C-alpha positions as CSV (number, residue, x, y, z in Angstrom):
1,M,0.0,0.0,0.0
2,E,1.3,3.5,-0.9
3,P,2.4,5.4,2.2
4,I,1.2,8.8,3.3
5,V,3.6,11.6,4.0
6,D,3.1,14.6,6.4
7,I,5.0,17.7,5.1
8,G,5.5,20.8,7.3
9,I,4.7,23.8,5.1
10,L,4.6,26.9,7.3
11,H,5.2,27.7,11.0
12,S,3.6,31.0,12.2
13,A,1.4,32.5,14.9
14,S,-1.1,33.4,12.3
15,I,-1.7,31.6,8.9
16,A,-4.0,32.9,6.2
17,F,-5.3,30.6,3.5
18,E,-8.1,30.1,0.9
19,L,-10.0,26.9,0.4
20,S,-11.0,26.2,-3.2
21,G,-14.1,24.0,-2.9
22,N,-15.5,22.5,0.2
23,Y,-13.5,21.0,3.0
24,Y,-14.8,18.9,5.9
25,F,-13.8,20.5,9.2
26,K,-13.1,17.3,11.1
27,E,-13.1,18.9,14.5
28,G,-16.3,20.9,13.9
29,N,-18.1,18.3,11.8
30,V,-19.1,20.9,9.2
31,K,-18.1,22.0,5.7
32,I,-16.0,25.2,5.2
33,S,-14.7,27.0,2.1
34,G,-13.3,30.3,1.0
35,N,-10.9,32.6,2.9
36,Q,-9.9,31.5,6.4
37,I,-7.3,32.3,9.0
38,V,-6.0,30.4,12.0
39,N,-4.4,32.0,15.0
40,Y,-2.4,30.7,18.0
41,H,-3.9,31.5,21.4
42,L,-2.7,30.1,24.7
43,G,-1.6,26.7,23.4
44,L,-4.7,26.3,21.2
45,I,-5.7,27.1,17.7
46,K,-8.5,29.5,16.8
47,I,-10.0,29.3,13.3
48,G,-12.3,31.9,11.8
49,D,-15.4,32.8,13.8
50,F,-15.6,29.5,15.7
51,V,-15.9,30.2,19.4
52,K,-14.3,26.9,20.4
53,Q,-10.6,26.6,20.1
54,F,-8.7,23.4,19.2
55,S,-5.5,21.6,20.0
56,E,-5.4,20.3,16.4
57,I,-7.4,20.9,13.3
58,T,-7.8,18.7,10.2
59,L,-9.4,19.9,6.9
60,I,-10.4,17.1,4.5
61,P,-11.1,18.0,0.8
62,E,-14.5,16.9,-0.5
63,I,-12.9,16.0,-3.8
64,F,-9.2,15.1,-3.6
65,D,-8.2,15.9,-7.2
66,A,-10.4,19.1,-7.5
67,N,-10.0,20.9,-4.2
68,F,-6.9,22.7,-3.1
69,V,-5.6,25.2,-0.5
70,T,-3.8,28.4,-1.3
71,V,-1.5,29.4,1.6
72,S,-0.2,33.0,1.9
73,D,3.4,33.9,2.7
74,V,5.1,30.6,2.6
75,V,8.8,31.1,3.2
76,I,11.2,29.4,0.7
77,G,15.0,29.2,0.6
78,I,15.2,29.7,4.4
79,N,18.6,31.1,5.4
80,F,19.8,31.2,1.7
81,H,20.4,34.3,-0.4
82,W,17.2,33.6,-2.4
83,E,14.9,33.5,0.7
84,Q,11.5,34.9,-0.2
85,K,7.8,34.5,0.5
86,Q,5.3,32.9,-1.9
87,N,1.6,32.0,-2.1
88,Q,1.5,28.3,-2.7
89,R,-1.2,25.7,-3.5
90,F,-1.6,22.3,-2.0
91,K,-4.1,19.4,-2.5
92,G,-4.8,16.7,0.0
93,K,-5.5,17.0,3.7
94,I,-4.4,20.0,5.7
95,V,-3.5,19.7,9.4
96,F,-2.8,22.4,11.9
97,R,-0.7,21.5,15.0
98,V,0.9,23.6,17.8
99,E,4.6,23.8,18.4
100,E,6.6,26.5,20.3
101,E,3.7,29.0,20.6
102,K,3.1,28.9,16.8
103,I,1.1,26.8,14.4
104,W,2.4,24.4,11.9
105,L,0.4,24.0,8.7
106,I,1.0,20.4,7.5
107,N,0.1,18.8,4.2
108,H,-1.0,15.2,4.3
109,I,-0.7,13.4,0.9
110,P,0.3,10.1,-0.8
111,V,4.0,9.7,-1.3
112,E,3.9,9.5,-5.1
113,D,2.0,12.8,-5.4
114,Y,4.6,14.4,-3.1
115,L,7.4,13.1,-5.3
116,K,5.9,14.5,-8.5
117,S,6.1,17.9,-7.0
118,V,9.6,17.4,-5.5
119,I,11.1,16.1,-8.8
120,S,9.5,19.1,-10.6
121,S,10.9,21.5,-8.0
122,E,14.4,20.0,-7.6
123,M,15.1,19.2,-11.2
124,K,14.8,21.0,-14.5
125,A,12.3,20.1,-17.3
126,T,15.3,19.8,-19.6
127,S,16.7,16.9,-17.6
128,H,17.0,13.5,-19.2
129,I,14.2,11.1,-18.2
130,E,16.7,8.5,-16.9
131,L,18.3,11.1,-14.6
132,L,14.9,12.0,-13.3
133,K,14.0,8.4,-12.7
134,A,17.3,7.9,-10.7
135,H,16.5,11.0,-8.7
136,A,12.9,9.9,-8.1
137,I,14.3,6.7,-6.5
138,I,16.8,8.6,-4.4
139,S,14.1,11.0,-3.2
140,R,11.6,8.1,-2.4
141,S,14.3,6.2,-0.5
142,W,15.2,9.2,1.6
143,L,11.6,10.1,2.2
144,L,10.5,6.6,3.3
145,A,13.5,6.4,5.6
146,Q,12.3,9.6,7.3
147,I,8.8,8.2,7.7
148,E,10.1,5.0,9.1
149,R,12.4,6.7,11.5
150,R,9.6,9.0,12.8
151,K,7.3,6.0,13.3
152,K,10.0,4.3,15.4
153,G,10.7,7.5,17.3
154,K,14.3,7.5,16.2
155,Q,14.5,11.1,15.0
156,K,17.8,13.0,15.2
157,E,17.3,16.0,17.5
158,Q,20.2,18.1,16.3
159,T,22.0,19.3,13.1
160,V,25.5,19.9,14.5
161,F,27.6,17.0,15.9
162,L,30.9,17.3,17.7
163,G,33.4,14.5,17.2
164,S,36.2,15.9,19.4
165,T,36.6,17.9,22.6
166,A,40.4,18.2,22.5
167,E,41.7,21.7,23.2
168,N,43.4,22.2,19.9
169,E,41.0,20.2,17.8
170,L,37.5,21.0,16.4
171,I,35.9,18.1,14.6
172,K,32.3,18.9,13.6
173,W,29.9,17.7,11.1
174,Y,26.4,18.8,10.0
175,D,23.3,16.7,9.1
176,N,19.6,17.4,8.7
177,H,17.7,16.9,11.9
178,D,14.3,15.2,11.8
179,H,11.0,16.7,12.7
180,K,8.6,15.6,15.5
181,L,5.2,16.8,14.2
182,F,5.6,15.7,10.6
183,D,7.9,13.6,8.4
184,V,9.7,16.3,6.3
185,C,9.6,20.0,5.8
186,A,8.9,21.6,2.4
187,D,12.2,23.6,2.0
188,D,15.7,22.8,1.0
189,H,16.5,21.6,4.5
190,C,14.7,18.4,3.5
191,Q,13.5,18.3,-0.1
192,R,12.0,21.2,-2.0
193,Y,8.2,20.7,-2.2
194,Q,5.8,23.3,-3.5
195,G,2.6,21.3,-3.8
196,I,0.8,22.1,-7.0
197,T,2.0,25.7,-7.1
198,Q,4.1,24.9,-10.2
199,I,2.6,22.5,-12.7
200,S,4.6,19.2,-12.6
201,T,6.4,18.6,-15.9
202,Q,5.3,15.5,-17.9
203,K,8.8,14.1,-17.6
204,A,8.7,14.4,-13.8
205,I,5.3,12.7,-13.7
206,D,6.6,9.9,-16.0
207,A,9.8,9.5,-13.9
208,V,7.8,9.0,-10.7
209,T,5.0,6.9,-12.3
210,E,7.4,4.6,-14.1
211,T,9.5,3.9,-10.9
212,S,6.5,3.9,-8.6
213,G,7.4,2.2,-5.2
214,E,11.0,1.5,-6.2
215,V,13.7,2.3,-3.6
216,L,17.3,1.6,-2.8
217,M,17.8,-1.1,-0.1
218,Y,20.7,-2.6,1.7
219,D,20.5,-5.5,4.1
220,N,16.7,-5.2,4.2
221,S,16.9,-1.5,5.2
222,L,16.2,1.7,3.2
223,C,19.3,3.4,2.0
224,D,20.3,6.8,3.2
225,A,20.6,8.0,-0.4
226,R,22.9,11.1,-0.7
227,F,24.0,13.1,-3.7
228,S,26.2,16.1,-4.6
229,K,26.9,18.2,-7.7
230,S,30.3,16.8,-8.7
231,C,32.4,14.1,-7.0
232,G,35.5,15.3,-8.9
233,G,36.1,11.9,-10.4
234,V,36.1,9.8,-7.2
235,S,33.3,9.6,-4.7
236,E,33.7,9.7,-0.9
237,N,32.9,7.4,1.9
238,F,30.0,8.4,4.2
239,E,32.1,8.2,7.4
240,H,34.6,10.8,6.2
241,V,31.8,13.4,5.9
242,W,29.3,12.6,8.6
243,E,29.2,10.2,11.6
244,N,31.8,7.5,11.9
245,T,29.6,4.8,10.6
246,H,30.6,2.8,7.5
247,L,27.7,2.4,5.0
248,P,28.6,-0.2,2.4
249,Y,26.5,1.4,-0.3
250,L,28.1,4.9,0.2
251,T,31.7,4.2,-0.6
252,R,34.4,5.2,-3.0
253,I,33.6,4.8,-6.7
254,V,35.7,5.9,-9.7
255,D,33.3,8.0,-11.8
256,N,34.3,6.6,-15.1
257,E,33.8,3.6,-17.4
258,K,37.4,2.6,-16.9
259,V,39.7,3.0,-13.9
260,S,43.0,4.7,-14.7
261,N,46.2,4.0,-12.9
262,L,46.0,7.4,-11.2
263,A,42.4,6.9,-10.1
264,S,43.2,3.5,-8.7
265,L,45.7,4.9,-6.2
266,D,45.0,5.1,-2.4
267,L,44.0,8.8,-2.2
268,K,44.3,8.8,1.6
269,I,48.0,9.0,1.0
270,E,49.0,12.7,0.6
271,A,51.3,12.2,-2.5
272,N,48.6,10.2,-4.3
273,A,45.9,12.7,-3.4
274,Q,48.0,15.6,-4.7
275,A,48.8,13.8,-8.0
276,W,45.1,13.0,-8.5
277,I,43.8,16.5,-7.7
278,L,46.4,18.2,-9.9
279,S,45.5,15.9,-12.8
280,N,42.5,16.5,-15.1
281,E,41.7,12.9,-15.9
282,P,38.5,11.8,-17.8
283,A,35.4,11.1,-15.7
284,F,31.7,11.2,-16.3
285,C,31.5,14.5,-14.3
286,N,34.4,16.0,-16.2
287,T,32.4,17.7,-18.9
288,K,31.8,21.1,-20.4
289,E,28.7,20.1,-22.4
290,K,26.1,22.9,-21.9
291,K,23.2,20.6,-22.7
292,V,24.3,18.3,-19.8
293,L,25.3,21.0,-17.3
294,E,22.1,23.0,-17.7
295,Q,20.2,20.0,-16.4
296,I,21.9,20.5,-13.0
297,L,23.3,24.0,-12.8
298,N,21.6,27.4,-12.7
299,D,22.4,29.8,-15.6
300,Y,24.9,31.8,-13.5
301,D,26.8,28.6,-12.6
302,L,27.2,27.2,-16.1
303,D,30.7,28.7,-16.6
304,T,31.9,27.6,-13.2
305,D,35.1,25.4,-13.2
306,F,33.9,22.7,-10.8
307,Y,35.8,19.6,-11.8
308,R,39.1,21.3,-11.2
309,W,39.3,24.7,-9.6
310,T,41.7,27.2,-8.1
311,V,41.3,29.7,-5.3
312,E,44.0,32.3,-4.4
313,M,44.1,34.2,-1.1
314,S,46.6,36.7,0.3
315,Q,47.9,36.4,3.9
316,E,45.7,39.3,4.9
317,K,42.6,37.8,3.3
318,I,43.0,34.3,4.7
319,S,43.8,35.6,8.3
320,K,40.7,37.9,8.2
321,L,38.5,35.2,6.7
322,L,39.5,32.6,9.4
323,L,38.8,35.1,12.1
324,K,35.4,36.0,10.7
325,K,34.3,32.4,10.0
326,S,35.7,30.7,13.1
327,G,35.7,33.5,15.7
328,I,39.4,32.5,16.4
329,D,42.3,35.0,16.0
330,F,45.0,32.8,14.5
331,G,47.3,35.8,13.9
332,D,49.5,35.4,10.9
333,I,48.9,32.1,9.1
334,Y,52.1,30.1,8.9
335,S,50.6,27.0,7.2
336,L,47.7,24.9,6.2
337,K,48.4,21.2,6.2
338,A,46.2,18.2,5.3
339,L,46.5,15.7,8.2
340,K,43.9,13.2,7.1
341,R,42.1,12.6,3.8
342,G,39.2,10.3,2.7
343,E,38.9,7.9,-0.1
344,S,38.4,10.7,-2.7
345,G,41.3,12.8,-1.4
346,R,38.9,15.1,0.5
347,I,40.5,16.5,3.6
348,S,38.7,15.5,6.8
349,K,41.3,16.9,9.2
350,L,43.2,20.2,8.4
351,E,45.8,21.8,10.6
352,I,45.8,25.6,10.6
353,Q,49.0,26.9,12.2
354,G,49.1,30.5,13.1
355,S,51.3,32.8,15.2
356,K,48.6,33.0,17.9
357,K,46.8,29.7,17.6
358,T,47.2,26.2,16.0
359,L,44.0,24.2,15.4
360,I,43.0,20.9,13.8
361,V,39.6,21.4,12.1
362,G,37.3,18.9,10.4
363,K,35.2,17.4,8.9
364,E,34.9,18.4,5.3
365,L,32.1,21.0,5.6
366,E,33.7,22.7,8.5
367,I,36.9,23.0,6.5
368,R,35.0,24.4,3.6
369,R,33.2,26.9,5.8
370,F,36.4,28.2,7.4
371,L,38.0,28.8,4.0
372,S,35.3,30.6,2.1
373,E,32.7,33.4,2.6
374,S,30.1,30.8,1.8
375,H,31.4,27.3,1.2
376,L,34.6,26.2,-0.6
377,F,33.6,24.0,-3.6
378,S,35.0,20.9,-1.8
379,S,37.6,19.8,0.7
380,A,39.5,17.9,-2.0
381,F,42.3,20.4,-2.5
382,V,46.1,20.8,-2.5
383,I,47.6,23.7,-0.6
384,E,50.4,25.8,-2.1
385,M,52.2,28.5,-0.1
386,H,54.1,31.2,-1.9
387,E,56.1,34.4,-1.4
388,I,57.5,33.4,2.0
389,E,58.7,36.3,4.1
390,N,60.2,35.6,7.5
391,G,58.6,32.2,7.5
392,I,55.2,33.7,6.7
393,P,53.5,32.9,3.3
394,Q,52.1,36.0,1.6
395,K,49.9,33.9,-0.8
396,F,48.0,30.7,-0.4
397,I,46.7,28.8,-3.5
398,L,44.2,26.1,-3.1
399,K,43.8,23.7,-6.1
400,G,40.8,21.5,-5.8
401,A,38.5,18.9,-7.3
402,G,34.7,18.5,-7.3
403,W,31.7,20.4,-5.9
404,G,30.1,19.2,-2.7
405,H,30.7,16.4,-0.3
406,G,31.1,13.8,-3.0
407,V,29.1,11.1,-1.3
408,G,26.6,8.9,-3.3
409,L,25.3,10.0,-6.6
410,C,27.2,12.6,-8.6
411,Q,24.6,14.7,-10.3
412,I,26.7,16.0,-13.2
413,G,28.2,12.5,-13.7
414,A,24.7,11.0,-13.6
415,A,23.5,13.5,-16.2
416,V,26.4,12.6,-18.5
417,M,25.6,8.9,-18.0
418,A,22.0,9.4,-18.9
419,N,23.0,11.3,-22.1
420,K,25.3,8.5,-23.0
421,G,22.4,6.0,-22.9
422,Y,22.7,4.5,-19.5
423,L,19.4,3.5,-17.9
424,Y,18.4,4.7,-14.4
425,R,19.2,1.3,-12.9
426,Q,22.7,1.3,-14.3
427,I,23.2,4.9,-13.0
428,L,22.1,3.9,-9.5
429,E,24.1,0.7,-9.5
430,H,27.2,2.7,-10.5
431,Y,26.9,5.2,-7.6
432,F,25.4,3.0,-4.9
433,K,27.5,-0.1,-4.9
434,N,26.1,-3.1,-2.9
435,A,22.6,-1.5,-2.9
436,D,19.5,-3.2,-4.4
437,I,16.7,-1.5,-6.3
438,L,13.5,-3.1,-5.0
439,K,9.8,-2.4,-5.3
440,K,8.5,-1.5,-1.9
441,Y,4.8,-1.2,-2.8
């Protein structure tokens, strides 16, 4: 049987919405329609002119496919530079629940309807159908894992995890925390979902329909399916990016039809990692084809050098940047040194040696945060120090590989594979070794 998903849409003290068609007001046993508003009041929910207040409200559409709710001022892109408010439309059941002196508006719909919106929102209409199918299975696997975890009461309560408490070591990683009142939220924190605000593309509908119920499984459990923009030619192990747990389906893969001598090296060894990163070897994700890249990248990112990239920083810039991003005054920066690398050559422990402070920092996202105003493309980089004056480098050059954490599916590589004629099952089998594609329902 197809599961139902609860999606948290909006969290506010007051929510305005319009009901198109009749909805059964479950708590009041009446039909309502038109413009409505709910307000938080002393731990309860007040709706419209009803005298009674409620701990929870459920609105059920009279006709599922015909009725919809238009919700005002839904915030999208939370904490990103594109954050904005939209009026959005949703079909299915609407539930209101109280949390932290505000009301959550929650959409209650079948999983496959949810996925048609997600695939249309996350991917472009120009995307190859086999890429969309692969992403539909990744999204479905991730979603069902969230639903399963919530049912079992095993939600993660935090997003930031500390892996070390040593005085001169900061090992930290970030992951999405789970929600208590619903399975997933509607923003990029989980998966971007906009209901029926945007019309689902026919390709997205076909991708979901033709893979209905299919998921990635390992050892009778749903896979924690991850993806990034570009692995840089070799993908990373889960444990080098997040918690120290080895997942056999999220391990190193060489993103090519054939494994070269260089790609076959142990990239945890510094000399090998440097040789690999400074090379420009063939890989699925090593492409300049616009028709492939525009499936994944925004227009302003199409000219980005993501497979191999270079960042230069002066001594003044890097010392100011580290102070701003870490809150630590390192003084003059004497050196940056990779102490530990993962399977793809991504640095998971970086030593920053300064005149006032020496610190070992990790894992990969914390390193990327320290060394960029936003996020460095990846932590797979080689450090060059130039113009040494009195033992102090005046210029740092970082030469890197890939875009993102590099774990799981490589989006650009997968787009290239689809364009080369690979089917979605072949794409998933390439990136998720040891996982099975099974029909869950």
